[in-house]
N, C-alpha and C positions, 0 to 999 in steps of 0.2 A: 504494500500500500504506500509506503513512504517513498518508494522509487517513482511513483506516479505524480508526486506533488509538482505542480507547475507554477505555483505562486510562492512568494517568500513566507516562511513559517519559522518562528523561533520557539524553542522549547526551553523551559526552565526545569531542569531535571533535579529531582530531590536526591538526597544522599541517604544511605542506610536502607533499611527494609521498609516495606509498606505493610499495612495490616493484611495478614493472611499469607504473606510471602514466606518462602522457606529458604534458608541458607543464603547463597549468593545469587539467587535467580534475578533479583532486581539489578544488580551490578552487571550481570551478563547481558541483560536487555539494554542497559545504558551503553555498554561497550559496543553492541551491535549497531548503534546509531553512527559510530565513526565510519563504518563501511558505507552506510547510506549517504552520508554527507560527502564522501569521496566520489561517489557516482553522480550525485545530484546536488547542485549548489543551493537549491531553494530551502530545504530544511536546515536549520542551524540550531545549536543548543548551547546552553551554559549550565554547568552543574552548580547547585547551591548547597549550603551546609545543612539546611533543614530537611527533615524527613517528610514524607508525603502528607502526614497528618498536620504538619505545622508550616508548610511552605508559604501559604498566604499570610500567615501571622508573622513569621520570622524573616521571610525573604521577599516581602512585597516590593522592595526597591528593585530587585533583580527582575521581577515580573514586569514592573513598570518600564524598566530599561528595555526589555524585549519588545514591549508594545511600541515604545518610542522608536526603536531601531527599525521595525517593520514599517511604521508610519512614515519614516524619513526616506525610505528607499524610493528611488526614481524609476524602478523597473529594470535597471541594468543587470540585476542578478537573475532575472527570470529566464528560464530556459525555453527552448522550443520543442522539447521532447514531447512525444505523444504519450497520453496517459495509458497505463496498462489496461489491457482488455478486461472488461468486466466478466466475472464468472457467473454462470447461471446458478440459480438456487437448486440445491439438492434436497431431495425428500428422503 
């Protein structure tokens, strides 16, 4: 899904575990984003110190910065890649 993003997107990634996660699964997901951003310049991310339950309360400046960064873009980062084909629903 992330490979098909054709507009600028910024993620504020939480640190640590989220509710219900096990072991290092959250960190493995975060690390996977690096490969996506190497292939597609539209999604970008910043990792913050707060966990998922406190990201808005503790790291709201990082989220505000991400919003401002996207708002300030002039479209030069947008790609002309075609979106990934949609998959049909399986029953």
